[in-house]
C-alpha positions in Angstrom: 13.7 99.0 130.4 14.7 95.3 130.7 14.2 94.8 126.9 16.2 97.9 126.0 19.2 96.7 128.0 19.1 93.3 126.4 19.1 94.8 122.9 22.0 96.9 123.9 23.9 93.8 124.9 23.2 92.1 121.6 24.3 95.2 119.7 27.5 95.3 121.7 28.3 91.8 120.5 27.6 92.8 116.9 29.8 95.9 117.1 32.6 93.9 118.9 32.9 91.6 115.8 32.4 94.3 113.2 34.8 97.0 114.4 38.5 96.6 114.5 38.9 98.5 117.8 35.7 97.3 119.6 37.8 95.6 122.2 39.1 99.0 123.2 35.6 100.4 124.1 35.7 102.1 127.4 32.6 104.3 127.3 28.9 103.4 127.5 26.9 101.8 124.6 23.6 103.4 123.9 20.7 102.2 121.7 17.7 104.5 121.0 14.7 103.9 118.8 11.0 105.0 118.6 9.9 101.5 119.6 11.6 98.4 121.0 9.7 95.1 121.4 10.4 91.3 121.9 12.4 89.0 124.1 16.1 88.3 124.1 15.4 84.5 124.2 13.5 84.6 121.0 13.4 87.7 118.9 13.9 91.5 119.4 12.9 94.3 117.1 13.6 98.0 117.2 11.9 100.4 114.8 12.1 104.0 113.9 15.2 106.2 114.1 17.4 103.4 115.4 20.7 104.7 116.6 23.6 102.8 118.2 26.5 104.8 119.6 29.7 103.9 121.4 33.1 105.7 121.7 33.7 107.3 118.2 31.3 105.0 116.3 27.7 105.6 115.3 25.3 103.3 113.4 21.9 104.6 112.3 19.1 102.7 110.5 15.3 102.3 110.3 15.0 98.9 112.0 17.0 96.4 114.1 16.1 92.7 114.4 17.7 89.9 116.4 16.8 86.2 116.0 18.1 84.1 118.8 17.5 80.8 116.9 19.7 81.7 113.9 21.9 84.0 116.0 21.5 86.7 113.4 21.4 90.5 113.8 20.0 92.7 111.0 20.0 96.5 110.8 18.0 97.7 107.8 16.8 100.8 106.0 19.0 103.8 105.3 21.9 102.4 107.3 24.8 104.8 108.0 28.0 103.6 109.7 30.5 106.2 110.9 33.6 105.0 112.7 36.5 107.1 111.3 38.1 106.4 108.9 35.1 104.2 107.9 32.0 105.9 106.5 29.5 103.6 104.9 25.9 104.0 103.6 24.0 100.8 102.9 20.5 99.3 102.7 21.2 96.7 105.5 23.8 95.0 107.7 23.6 91.3 108.5 25.7 89.6 111.2 25.8 86.0 112.4 27.1 85.5 116.0 28.1 81.9 115.3 30.1 82.4 112.1 31.0 86.0 112.9 30.3 86.9 109.3 29.3 90.5 108.6 27.6 91.4 105.4 26.7 94.8 104.0 24.2 95.2 101.1 24.0 97.9 98.5 26.8 99.7 100.1 28.7 102.9 99.2 31.3 104.9 101.1 34.8 105.2 102.4 36.9 102.4 104.0 40.0 104.6 104.4 41.2 107.9 103.0 42.5 106.0 99.9 39.8 103.3 99.6 36.3 104.1 98.3 33.7 101.4 97.5 30.3 101.0 95.9 29.0 97.4 95.7 26.0 95.1 95.8 27.6 93.2 98.6 30.5 93.8 101.0 32.0 91.4 103.5 34.4 92.3 106.3 37.0 89.6 106.7 39.3 91.3 109.3 40.4 94.7 110.5 41.8 95.7 107.1 40.6 93.1 104.6 37.3 93.3 102.8 35.5 91.3 100.1 33.2 93.0 97.6 30.9 91.7 94.8 29.5 93.5 91.7 31.0 96.8 92.6 33.3 99.7 91.9 36.6 100.5 93.7 38.7 103.6 93.5 41.4 105.3 95.6 40.1 108.6 94.3 37.9 110.7 96.5 34.2 109.7 96.1 33.0 113.3 96.5 32.0 113.3 92.9 30.0 110.7 90.9 32.7 110.3 88.3 36.1 109.6 89.9 39.3 110.2 87.9 39.8 106.4 87.6 38.1 103.4 89.1 37.8 99.6 88.8 34.6 97.7 88.1 34.7 94.0 89.1 32.6 91.0 89.7 34.6 90.2 92.8 37.6 91.9 94.5 39.5 92.1 97.7 40.6 95.4 99.4 43.3 95.8 102.0 42.6 99.2 103.3 45.4 101.7 102.9 47.5 99.3 101.0 46.2 97.4 97.9 43.4 95.6 96.1 42.8 92.6 93.7 40.0 92.0 91.4 38.6 89.4 88.9 36.8 90.1 85.6 37.4 93.8 85.8 37.0 97.0 83.7 39.3 99.9 84.2 37.3 103.1 84.0 38.3 106.7 83.4 35.7 109.2 84.5 33.4 106.1 84.9 33.9 105.2 81.2 35.4 101.7 80.7 38.6 101.8 78.6 40.3 98.4 79.4 38.8 95.0 80.0 40.9 92.4 81.8 40.3 89.0 83.5 42.2 90.2 86.5 43.9 93.2 88.0 45.8 93.6 91.3 47.9 95.7 93.5 48.5 92.9 94.8 47.2 91.8 98.3 49.9 90.1 100.3 47.8 87.7 102.4 47.2 85.2 99.6 49.1 85.3 96.3 47.5 83.7 93.3 48.8 82.6 89.9 47.3 84.6 87.0 47.6 87.4 84.5 48.5 90.9 85.7 47.6 94.2 84.1 49.1 94.7 80.6 51.4 97.7 80.1 51.6 99.9 77.1 54.5 102.0 75.9 56.3 103.5 72.9 60.0 103.0 72.0 61.9 104.9 69.2 62.2 102.7 66.1 60.1 100.0 67.7 56.7 101.8 67.8 53.9 100.8 70.1 54.8 98.1 72.7 52.5 95.9 74.8 53.7 93.9 77.8 51.6 91.2 79.2 52.9 89.8 82.5 51.9 86.4 84.0 52.4 85.9 87.7 53.2 82.4 89.1 53.3 81.5 92.8 56.2 79.2 93.7 55.3 78.5 97.3 55.3 80.6 100.4 58.7 82.3 99.8 59.1 82.6 96.0 57.3 83.8 92.9 58.0 84.2 89.2 56.7 86.8 86.7 56.9 86.0 83.0 56.3 88.8 80.5 55.9 88.7 76.8 56.5 92.0 75.0 55.1 92.7 71.5 56.8 95.4 69.4 54.6 96.3 66.5 57.3 97.6 64.3 60.2 95.2 64.9 60.6 92.1 67.0 59.5 91.1 70.4 60.8 90.6 73.9 60.6 88.1 76.8 61.5 88.6 80.4 61.5 86.5 83.6 61.7 87.9 87.2 62.3 85.4 90.0 61.9 86.6 93.6 62.7 84.5 96.7 63.0 84.8 100.4 65.4 82.4 102.2 64.9 84.0 105.7 63.7 87.3 107.1 67.2 88.7 106.6 68.1 87.0 103.3 66.3 87.6 100.0 66.9 88.2 96.3 65.7 88.3 92.8 67.0 87.1 89.4 65.9 89.1 86.2 66.4 88.0 82.6 65.4 90.2 79.7 65.8 89.3 76.0 65.0 91.4 73.0 64.7 89.7 69.5 64.6 91.9 66.4 65.1 91.1 62.7 68.8 91.9 62.9 70.0 90.7 66.2 69.3 89.4 69.7 70.2 91.4 72.9 69.8 90.4 76.5 70.5 91.4 80.1 70.9 89.5 83.3 70.5 91.1 86.7 70.9 89.3 90.0 70.5 90.8 93.4 70.7 89.2 96.8 70.8 91.0 100.2 71.8 89.6 103.5 71.1 91.7 106.6 71.4 89.5 109.7 72.0 92.5 111.9 73.7 95.9 111.9 76.9 94.0 112.6 76.7 91.4 109.8 75.4 92.2 106.3 76.3 91.8 102.7 74.9 91.7 99.1 75.5 90.2 95.7 74.9 92.3 92.5 75.4 90.9 89.0 74.8 93.0 85.9 75.7 91.6 82.5 74.5 92.6 79.0 75.1 91.1 75.6 76.5 94.5 74.2 75.9 98.2 74.3 73.2 97.7 71.7 70.9 96.3 74.5 70.4 99.8 75.9 69.4 101.4 72.6 67.1 98.4 71.9 65.6 98.8 75.3 64.7 102.4 74.7 67.0 103.8 77.4 67.6 107.5 77.0 69.8 108.1 80.1 73.1 109.5 78.9 75.1 107.9 81.7 73.7 104.5 80.9 74.3 104.9 77.1 77.9 106.1 77.6 79.0 103.8 80.4 82.3 102.0 79.8 81.4 98.7 81.6 78.9 96.9 83.6 79.8 96.1 87.2 79.2 93.0 89.3 80.3 92.6 92.9 79.9 90.6 96.1 80.3 92.4 99.4 80.2 91.3 103.0 80.8 93.3 106.2 81.2 92.2 109.8 81.5 94.6 112.7 82.7 94.1 116.2 83.1 96.6 119.1 86.6 97.5 118.0 87.1 96.0 114.5 85.6 96.0 111.0 85.9 93.3 108.3 85.0 94.1 104.7 85.3 91.6 101.8 84.6 92.6 98.2 84.8 90.9 94.8 84.4 93.2 91.8 84.2 92.2 88.1 84.0 94.8 85.4 82.7 93.7 82.0 83.8 96.3 79.4 81.4 97.4 76.8 84.3 98.4 74.5 86.0 95.0 74.3 88.7 95.8 76.8 87.8 93.4 79.5 90.9 91.2 79.0 93.2 94.0 80.0 91.1 95.3 82.9 92.2 94.5 86.5 89.6 92.7 88.5 89.7 92.7 92.3 89.1 89.0 93.1 89.0 89.5 96.0 89.7 92.6 98.1 89.7 92.0 101.9 90.1 94.8 104.5 90.4 94.4 108.2 90.5 97.5 110.4 91.2 97.4 114.2 89.8 100.6 115.6 91.5 102.7 118.3 92.1 100.5 121.3 93.3 102.1 124.5 96.8 100.9 125.5 97.3 102.6 128.8 94.6 103.1 131.4 95.6 106.7 132.4 97.0 107.9 129.1 94.9 108.7 125.9 97.1 106.5 123.7 95.4 104.1 121.3 96.4 101.5 118.8 94.8 100.9 115.4 95.7 98.6 112.6 94.6 99.0 109.0 95.2 96.1 106.7 94.0 94.9 103.3 94.7 92.2 100.8 93.8 92.4 97.1 94.4 90.0 94.2 94.3 91.7 90.8 93.4 89.4 88.0 93.2 90.0 84.2 93.4 87.7 81.3 96.1 89.6 79.4 99.2 91.1 80.8 100.8 90.8 84.2 98.7 90.2 87.3 99.4 90.0 91.0 98.5 90.6 94.7 99.0 93.4 97.2 99.1 93.1 101.0 99.1 96.3 103.1 99.6 96.3 106.8 99.6 99.7 108.7 99.8 99.8 112.5 99.3 103.2 114.1 99.6 104.9 117.5 97.4 107.9 118.3 97.7 110.3 121.2 94.8 112.7 122.0 95.2 115.7 124.3 92.8 118.5 125.2 94.3 121.9 126.1 91.6 124.3 127.0 89.0 124.2 124.2 91.6 122.9 121.7 91.6 119.2 120.7 95.0 117.9 119.7 95.6 114.6 117.9 98.9 113.0 117.0 99.2 109.9 114.9 102.2 107.9 113.7 102.0 104.9 111.5 104.1 102.6 109.4 102.8 101.2 106.1 104.2 97.8 105.2 103.4 96.6 101.6 104.1 93.3 99.9 103.6 92.8 96.2 103.7 89.5 94.2 103.6 90.0 90.4 103.3 87.2 87.9 103.7 87.5 84.2 107.1 86.5 82.8 108.0 84.8 86.0 107.2 86.0 89.6 108.6 89.1 91.3 108.4 89.9 95.0 108.4 93.6 96.0 108.5 95.1 99.6 107.9 98.6 100.7 108.1 100.4 104.1 106.8 103.9 104.5 106.5 106.0 107.7 103.6 108.4 108.1 102.8 111.1 110.6 99.7 113.3 111.1 98.7 115.8 113.7 95.5 117.9 113.9 94.4 120.8 116.2 90.7 121.7 116.3 88.9 124.2 118.3 85.6 126.1 118.5 85.1 129.8 119.4 81.7 131.4 119.8 80.9 135.1 120.4 77.9 137.3 120.1 77.2 141.0 119.3 73.6 142.1 119.6 71.4 139.7 117.7 74.3 138.2 115.7 76.2 135.1 116.9 79.3 133.8 115.2 80.7 130.2 115.7 84.2 129.7 114.3 85.8 126.3 113.9 89.5 126.5 113.0 91.5 123.4 112.2 95.2 123.1 111.6 96.8 119.8 110.4 100.2 118.6 109.4 100.8 115.4 107.5 104.1 113.7 106.6 104.8 110.8 104.2 108.3 109.4 104.0 110.1 110.1 100.7 111.2 106.9 99.0 111.8 105.8 95.4 108.8 103.7 94.1 109.7 103.1 90.5 109.4 99.4 91.0 105.9 99.5 92.5 103.1 98.4 90.1 100.1 100.6 89.7 97.1 98.3 89.9 94.3 100.7 90.8 95.8 104.2 91.2 96.4 103.9 94.9 99.8 102.1 94.8 102.1 105.0 94.2 102.1 107.1 97.4 103.6 110.5 96.9 105.9 112.0 99.5 104.3 114.6 101.6 105.2 117.2 104.2 102.0 119.3 104.1 100.4 121.9 106.4 96.7 122.3 105.9 94.5 125.0 107.5 90.7 125.1 107.5 88.3 127.7 108.9 84.6 127.1 109.0 82.4 129.8 110.4 78.6 129.8 111.1 76.6 133.0 111.5 73.3 133.1 113.4 70.7 135.8 113.9 68.3 135.1 116.7 69.4 131.5 116.8 68.7 131.0 113.1 71.6 130.3 110.7 71.9 133.0 108.1 75.4 132.3 106.6 78.2 129.8 106.4 81.7 130.3 105.2 84.5 127.6 104.8 88.0 128.3 103.6 90.7 125.7 103.1 94.3 125.6 101.8 97.5 123.6 102.2 101.3 123.9 101.7 103.5 121.0 100.7 107.1 121.6 101.8 108.5 118.8 99.7 107.5 120.6 96.5 110.1 123.2 95.4 107.8 124.5 92.6 104.1 125.1 93.1 104.0 124.0 96.8 100.6 125.6 97.5 97.4 123.6 97.3 94.2 124.9 95.9 92.3 127.5 97.8 88.8 126.1 98.3 86.1 128.6 99.3 82.4 127.7 100.0 79.9 130.3 101.1 76.1 130.2 101.7 74.1 133.2 102.6 70.4 133.4 103.5 69.6 137.2 103.6 65.9 136.5 103.8 63.8 133.3 104.4 63.0 132.5 100.7 66.4 133.4 99.3 69.6 131.3 99.4 72.9 132.4 97.8 75.7 129.8 97.3 79.2 130.2 96.0 82.0 127.6 95.4 85.4 128.7 94.2 88.7 127.0 93.6 91.8 129.2 93.3 95.3 128.1 92.3 97.4 128.8 95.4 100.6 129.4 93.3 99.4 131.5 90.4 96.4 133.0 92.3 94.2 132.3 89.2 90.6 131.2 89.6 90.3 127.6 88.3 86.6 127.0 89.0 83.6 129.0 90.1 80.0 127.9 90.8 77.4 130.5 91.8 73.7 129.9 92.4 70.7 131.8 93.7 67.5 130.2 94.8 64.2 131.9 95.5 61.5 129.8 97.1 58.1 131.5 97.3 54.7 130.0 98.2 53.7 129.2 94.6 56.9 130.0 92.7 60.5 128.7 92.8 63.1 130.4 90.7 66.8 129.5 90.5 69.9 130.4 88.5 73.3 128.8 88.3 76.5 130.0 86.7 79.4 127.5 86.3 82.8 128.4 85.0 85.9 126.2 84.7 89.2 127.8 83.4 91.3 124.6 83.4 92.9 123.9 80.0 91.5 120.4 79.7 88.1 121.3 81.2 87.0 124.7 80.0 83.4 125.4 80.6 81.2 128.4 80.9 77.5 128.0 81.0 74.5 129.4 82.8 71.4 127.4 83.9 68.2 128.8 85.1 64.7 127.6 85.7 61.4 128.0 87.5 58.6 125.9 89.0 55.1 127.3 89.2 52.4 125.8 91.4 49.4 126.7 89.3 46.8 125.1 91.6 46.8 122.3 94.2 46.9 119.7 91.4 49.0 121.3 88.6 52.7 122.3 88.5 54.7 123.6 85.6 58.5 123.6 85.5 61.0 125.0 83.0 64.8 124.8 82.8 67.4 126.0 80.3 71.2 125.8 79.9 73.0 128.3 77.8 76.6 127.8 76.7 78.4 131.2 77.2 81.7 129.8 75.7 80.1 129.0 72.3 77.1 131.3 72.6 74.2 129.0 71.9 71.4 127.1 73.8 72.6 123.7 74.9 69.5 122.3 76.7 65.9 123.0 77.6 63.2 121.0 79.4 59.5 121.7 79.9 57.5 119.6 82.4 53.8 119.7 83.3 53.0 117.6 86.4 49.6 116.6 87.7 49.0 115.3 91.2 45.5 114.1 91.9 46.5 112.0 95.0 45.0 108.8 93.5 47.2 109.3 90.5 50.2 111.3 89.4 51.3 112.1 85.9 53.7 114.3 83.9 54.3 115.4 80.3 57.8 116.5 79.5 59.7 117.8 76.5 63.5 117.7 76.7 66.2 118.5 74.1 70.0 118.8 74.0 71.8 120.5 71.2 75.2 119.2 69.9 78.1 121.3 68.6 77.1 120.4 65.0 73.7 122.0 65.5 71.7 118.8 65.7 69.1 118.4 68.5 68.3 115.2 70.2 64.8 115.5 71.7 62.6 113.3 73.9 58.9 113.5 74.6 57.8 111.5 77.6 54.4 110.8 79.2 54.3 109.0 82.6 51.3 108.1 84.7 51.5 106.5 88.2 48.2 105.1 89.5 48.0 104.6 93.3 48.2 100.9 94.2 48.3 99.9 90.5 51.7 101.0 89.2 53.3 103.2 86.6 53.0 103.5 82.8 55.4 105.4 80.6 55.4 106.5 76.9 58.6 107.8 75.3 59.3 109.3 71.8 62.7 110.3 70.7 64.1 112.0 67.6 66.8 114.1 66.0 66.3 117.3 64.1 68.6 119.6 62.2 66.9 122.7 63.3 69.2 125.4 64.6 66.7 127.0 67.0 65.0 125.9 70.2 
C-alpha cells in the first residue's frame, strides 16, 4: 500500500505539469495496475492495465516507470490520454521533473475541436502551444483516414484553437500532396519569424493565371512588413508592400502600396490606415486612399460595380473627444476625382464641430441649454473658396402631462461666411428656429391580441429670410423657410407577447408653401402571419396629387431547408422610373452543401436583367463557393463573371475569377 501511494504522488506531479488545468484538481487521484513494485527513492514500476484518473482526465497504458536519479517518468504501451478536449493515442509519454519537458511518441489524436495531429514526436510547450516533428496536421475531423486537407511537415507549431506554423511542408488534399513549400503558417503570434508565406494563385481577365509569392519580414516587436511579387502570365507583373505597426495598445496602423506594371502602362494604389482608441471618450483615425487612375481597378481585376463607377477616392482624418456634456469632432476630407475634376471640388480642410449637450439651467425647472457650433474651411484650387462658422444656442423645455411627453425648443442660428476669389467678402446671417414635439404611448388588449400605439406630433419653424447672397459650399448652406406640422403614428401588434405586425405612417404639411404644401406620405408595414413568413411593404405617396411615387413589396419564407423570397420594386418618378421584380431561393441540400439562385426581371422593358447561381460548401475546416453571375445591358450584351473561392481554416482564402462579355440575347 505504501508503494502505491508513492506512485500516485509521482503521477500527480507528472499530471500537474502536463495538464493545463492540473492546478484546479479537487478530487482524488487514483492509480491502478496489475502489479506495482519498487521504491520511490530509486525506481518504481507499474505493469499491466495501468490507469491514472483524476477529475475529468484519464491516462491508460501498459507500463509506468519512474527513475528517481534522472527524475524521469515514462508511461508506455498503447497509451491513451483523455482530458477533453484533448484525446491522444501514443506509444509512450516521457516527462522530466527537472526540465518539465513532456514528450509524446508516435502520437495521433485531437488537441482541440479544430486541431488534429499525427506525428512521430509531440512536445507540449504550454497550455495551448505544441511542437510536432515528422507529422501531419489538419483542422478537419480525423474520423476518416483521408481528411479533406492537411499539412505534412518536418517540424511545426500548433496553437490550439487558433493557428499553426510549419517548415518544409506539403499541402495535401485527401492525403495526396499537391503543393510543396519551405514554410507555411497561420501564423502563430508568440514568435514571428522572417520567411516565405504560402503562395496564392488566381485568375484575372486579360491577365490570365496569376501567382503571388509573399515574403514576411519581422521589424521588431511592434512592426512587420510583407513584400509580395505577383507574376501575370499574359501581361506584366505586380509588386506590393504592406507595413503594419503598433505604437501603443490603443494606436496602430498599416501602410499598403500596390503597383501593377503592364506593357502599356503602370498603375498603382496607396492605402494608409491608422486608428487611435485611447478610450470611449477619445478616439480617431486616419484613412488615405489614392490611385493613379481609374484604370487601376480594371487592371486589378475588380468587378464590383460601385468601385468601377465611383467618382473619386476619399481620404480623411477624424478625431472625437467626449465629455459628460460636450462633444468635439474634427474632420479633414480630401476627395481625389477620378474624372479630372479635383481642381473644382470643395475640400473640407478642416471641419470642426463642438456640441454642448443639454445642460440644466434651473434646479426645479426642466429647462436646458445646448450650443451647436461648427467651423469649416472650404478649399479648392480653381474658383472661389472660403470659410463658414455656425453658432446655434438653443433652449429646451420638457414637460410631462400624463403619459404625454412634450418638448419645446427655440434656437438662433448665427452664420459668418468669408469668401475669397476676386477679393474677400464677409457675409452674416441670423435665423430663428423653433420646434416642439409631443409623444405618447397607448397600449390596450383584446383577448390574445395586444396593440401598442406611439403617436408623435411635431411642429417646426424656420424664419423666412432672403439668402441669395449665401454661397452653397456643400448643399447645407441654403436653409429653406419652414412652418411645418408633422404627424407620425407607429403601431405594434402582439399575439401572446409575440410581435406579429408593425405599421408606421408619417406625413407633414408646410404652411409656407402656397402650392404643394403636403409632404410625402410614408407608409411602412411588416406582417408575420406565421412563423416562417414575413410580408413587408414600403410606400411613398405624393401628399398633393395622391399619386404613388414608390412602392417596394417583399415576401420571405424561411423553412428548415428552404428559403424563398420575392421582391417587387416600382418607382413612378419621371427621373427615376423603375419597375422590376426580383426573386430567389436558397436550398440546404445537406449539412455541407447549399445552393442559391436569384433573378431580376425588368417589367418596364420586359427582359431578364440579372441572374446569379451559387453553390456553397461548408466542411467546417474549409469553405468554398462557385458562382456564376451575369447582368444584361439595354443593348443586349451580357457581362458575366465566374468565381471560385476557397477559405481554409487558419490558412486564408484563395479566389479565382473569370469575366467576359457575350452578345447572346438569352440567359
